[in-house]
C-alpha positions as CSV (number, residue, x, y, z in Angstrom):
1,M,-0.1,0.1,-0.1
2,H,1.5,3.3,-0.9
3,P,2.0,5.9,2.2
4,N,-1.0,8.3,0.8
5,A,-3.5,5.5,0.9
6,Q,-2.0,4.8,4.6
7,T,-2.7,8.4,5.1
8,L,-6.4,8.3,3.6
9,T,-6.9,4.7,5.9
10,K,-5.5,6.9,9.1
11,F,-7.8,10.1,8.0
12,Y,-11.0,7.6,7.9
13,T,-10.3,5.3,10.7
14,A,-9.8,8.1,13.0
15,F,-13.5,10.2,11.4
16,A,-14.9,6.8,12.2
17,A,-14.0,7.2,16.2
18,L,-14.5,10.8,15.9
19,D,-11.3,11.8,16.6
20,P,-10.3,15.2,15.0
21,D,-7.0,15.3,16.2
22,T,-5.5,12.4,14.4
23,M,-7.3,13.6,11.2
24,A,-5.9,16.6,11.1
25,T,-2.6,15.1,11.2
26,C,-3.2,14.2,7.4
27,Y,-3.9,17.7,6.3
28,A,-1.3,20.2,5.5
29,D,-1.8,23.8,6.8
30,D,-2.8,25.3,3.2
31,V,-5.6,22.5,2.4
32,A,-8.1,23.1,0.9
33,F,-11.6,21.6,1.3
34,D,-14.6,21.4,-1.0
35,D,-18.0,19.6,-0.7
36,E,-21.8,20.4,-1.8
37,V,-21.8,22.5,1.3
38,F,-18.6,23.9,2.3
39,S,-15.6,25.3,0.4
40,L,-13.1,26.1,2.9
41,R,-9.4,26.9,2.7
42,G,-6.5,26.3,5.2
43,K,-5.9,24.2,8.0
44,A,-7.7,25.9,10.6
45,E,-11.2,25.9,8.7
46,V,-10.9,22.2,7.3
47,M,-10.3,21.0,10.5
48,G,-12.8,23.1,12.3
49,M,-15.5,21.6,10.0
50,W,-14.6,18.3,10.7
51,R,-14.4,18.9,15.0
52,M,-17.8,20.4,14.5
53,L,-19.5,17.7,13.2
54,C,-17.0,15.2,15.5
55,E,-18.7,17.2,18.3
56,A,-21.9,17.2,17.3
57,T,-21.8,13.6,16.7
58,R,-20.7,12.6,20.1
59,A,-23.1,14.8,21.5
60,K,-26.4,14.0,19.9
61,G,-25.8,10.8,17.6
62,R,-23.0,8.9,19.3
63,D,-25.4,5.8,19.3
64,V,-26.4,5.4,16.1
65,W,-23.2,7.0,14.3
66,Q,-21.3,4.6,11.6
67,L,-18.3,4.9,9.0
68,E,-17.5,2.8,6.5
69,Y,-14.6,3.4,4.0
70,S,-13.5,1.4,1.0
71,A,-12.2,1.8,-2.4
72,I,-9.0,3.4,-1.1
73,E,-6.3,4.4,-3.8
74,A,-3.4,6.7,-4.1
75,D,0.3,7.4,-5.4
76,A,2.3,10.1,-4.8
77,T,0.2,12.7,-5.6
78,T,-3.4,11.6,-6.0
79,G,-5.6,9.8,-4.3
80,R,-9.5,8.7,-3.9
81,A,-11.8,7.1,-1.6
82,H,-15.5,6.0,-1.0
83,W,-17.1,6.4,2.2
84,D,-20.6,5.8,3.9
85,A,-21.9,7.7,6.6
86,H,-24.7,6.8,8.7
87,Y,-25.8,9.3,11.4
88,R,-28.5,11.5,13.1
89,F,-28.6,14.9,11.7
90,S,-28.6,17.3,14.8
91,A,-30.6,20.0,13.5
92,T,-33.8,18.0,12.5
93,G,-33.1,14.2,14.3
94,R,-33.7,12.6,10.9
95,M,-31.3,9.4,10.0
96,V,-29.2,9.8,6.9
97,L,-27.1,7.4,5.1
98,N,-25.0,10.0,2.8
99,R,-22.8,8.3,0.3
100,I,-19.7,10.3,-0.6
101,D,-16.6,9.9,-3.1
102,G,-13.3,11.8,-2.0
103,V,-10.6,13.2,-4.4
104,F,-7.3,14.5,-2.9
105,S,-4.2,15.9,-3.7
106,F,-1.1,15.1,-1.7
107,N,2.6,17.5,-1.3
108,P,5.9,15.9,-1.3
109,Q,5.3,15.1,2.5
110,G,2.7,13.2,2.0
111,L,0.2,15.7,3.5
112,I,-3.1,16.1,1.9
113,T,-3.4,19.6,0.3
114,R,-7.0,19.1,-1.8
115,H,-10.0,17.6,-0.2
116,R,-13.3,17.3,-2.3
117,D,-16.1,15.2,-1.4
118,S,-18.8,14.7,-3.5
119,F,-22.8,13.7,-3.0
120,D,-26.3,14.0,-4.0
121,F,-27.5,16.9,-2.6
122,W,-31.2,16.0,-3.4
123,S,-30.6,12.8,-1.7
124,W,-29.4,14.0,1.3
125,S,-32.0,16.8,2.0
126,R,-34.4,14.2,1.4
127,Q,-33.3,12.5,4.4
128,A,-31.9,15.1,6.6
129,L,-34.7,17.8,6.1
130,G,-37.9,15.9,5.2
131,A,-40.4,17.6,3.3
132,P,-38.5,20.9,2.4
133,G,-35.6,18.6,1.1
134,M,-38.1,16.3,-0.8
135,L,-39.9,19.4,-2.5
136,L,-36.6,22.0,-2.9
137,G,-33.3,19.7,-2.9
138,W,-33.1,20.4,-6.4
139,T,-33.2,23.9,-6.5
140,P,-30.3,26.3,-5.7
141,F,-32.3,28.3,-3.2
142,L,-32.5,25.6,-0.6
143,R,-28.7,24.5,-1.5
144,N,-27.4,27.9,-0.7
145,K,-29.5,28.4,2.1
146,V,-28.5,25.1,3.6
147,R,-24.5,26.4,2.4
148,A,-25.1,30.0,4.7
149,Q,-26.7,28.1,7.7
150,A,-23.6,25.8,7.9
151,Q,-21.0,28.5,7.1
152,A,-22.9,30.6,9.9
153,N,-22.7,27.4,12.6
154,L,-18.6,26.8,12.0
155,R,-17.7,30.6,11.9
156,K,-20.0,30.1,15.3
157,F,-18.0,27.0,16.4
158,L,-14.5,28.5,15.4
159,A,-15.2,31.5,17.9
160,K,-16.1,29.5,20.5
161,W,-13.2,27.1,20.0
162,G,-10.7,30.3,19.8
163,A,-12.2,31.7,22.8
164,C,-11.7,28.4,24.4
165,L,-8.3,28.4,23.3
166,A,-7.5,31.6,25.2
167,H,-9.2,31.0,28.4
168,W,-7.6,27.9,28.8
169,F,-4.1,29.5,28.4
170,D,-5.4,32.6,30.0
171,G,-2.0,34.0,31.5
172,F,0.4,32.3,29.5
173,E,2.8,33.5,26.9
174,V,3.2,32.6,23.4
175,R,6.8,32.2,22.0
176,H,8.3,31.1,19.0
177,V,11.8,29.6,19.1
178,E,14.4,29.3,16.2
179,V,16.5,26.2,16.2
180,N,19.2,25.0,13.8
181,G,16.2,26.3,10.5
182,V,13.6,24.7,13.0
183,R,10.3,26.7,14.4
184,I,8.9,25.8,17.4
185,F,5.9,27.2,18.6
186,A,5.3,27.2,22.5
187,R,3.3,28.3,25.4
188,V,5.2,29.3,28.7
189,S,4.5,30.7,32.2
190,P,4.3,34.3,32.5
191,G,7.6,36.7,33.8
192,L,11.4,35.3,33.9
193,P,12.7,31.5,34.5
194,G,14.7,31.1,37.4
195,I,12.0,31.9,40.3
196,R,10.5,28.0,40.1
197,P,12.0,25.1,39.0
198,A,11.1,24.9,35.4
199,L,8.9,21.9,33.8
200,L,8.7,20.5,30.4
201,L,5.3,19.1,29.4
202,L,5.9,17.1,25.7
203,H,2.6,15.9,24.0
204,G,2.3,12.4,22.4
205,F,1.1,11.7,19.3
206,P,-1.0,12.8,17.3
207,Q,-2.0,15.8,20.1
208,T,-0.6,19.4,20.3
209,H,0.2,21.5,23.7
210,V,-3.6,22.1,24.3
211,M,-3.8,18.5,25.9
212,W,-2.0,20.1,29.0
213,Q,-4.6,22.4,29.3
214,R,-5.9,21.0,32.8
215,V,-3.2,20.1,34.4
216,A,-1.4,23.3,33.4
217,R,-3.8,24.9,35.4
218,Q,-3.2,22.4,38.5
219,L,1.0,23.3,37.7
220,E,1.6,27.1,37.4
221,H,1.9,28.0,40.7
222,D,4.5,25.5,41.8
223,F,6.6,25.5,38.2
224,Y,7.8,27.5,35.2
225,L,5.6,25.7,32.4
226,V,7.4,24.9,29.0
227,M,4.7,23.3,26.3
228,P,5.7,23.2,23.2
229,D,4.3,22.0,19.6
230,L,6.4,19.2,18.9
231,R,8.0,19.7,15.1
232,G,5.7,19.0,13.1
233,Y,2.5,19.2,15.2
234,G,0.3,22.1,15.7
235,D,2.0,25.5,14.9
236,S,5.5,24.5,15.1
237,S,7.4,24.0,11.3
238,K,7.5,20.7,9.4
239,P,10.5,18.8,8.1
240,P,10.4,18.8,4.5
241,G,9.5,15.4,3.2
242,L,11.5,13.0,1.4
243,P,10.5,11.3,-2.1
244,D,9.9,8.4,-0.2
245,H,7.6,10.2,2.5
246,G,10.4,7.7,4.4
247,N,10.7,10.3,7.4
248,Y,7.0,10.9,7.7
249,S,6.1,7.2,7.8
250,K,5.5,5.0,11.0
251,R,6.6,1.5,9.6
252,A,9.8,0.1,10.8
């Protein structure tokens, strides 16, 4: 299996588990995503959408959620996959089985730079919306209304998510450290180090420094905390990939 096909398998396995953090490791920072509802640019927007959908499903539809994927193919630059999502549409409580075909582009580092999902919007709207979808699902009017509502929901979610990050790390300072050409992002305790013992908190795969947000509040008065995003994760820089993606592969 080509490494890029492994990336797609990892992506859909994580999606089936409603794990947006692992999904995020498959995308490049400049990824573009399009489907019948969303047109998103940049990892923050794209992962905001997936995180919003995962959280809504965990909250209101975990009991019925199913995702099955198949027909995964990829080479050095492109890929494709089919996936079927069975879920409860949170806005109406109606059950949906959506059949989706995805096409992908990859950068030399083996990360997804372009993701296009295609599905039958009329079929989806009949299931998700009921009578309005049956009557108007074929019209640009309903499609545009659904797109506008989805974009509004995403903007609210991203604003809330950004506010959460600011609240979680209120009082901590942001640092960008350049070391041998590598840029490391970190949040650190305010003030000068040396007054309290320093404590370095390192996240695991596939997390970022955000995993420490609850622990940091318990330790901040006793330690000078340093919480970096490791190279290749979060807001730290990523190493250039090799032609065979060997430095990104998890295979021994």
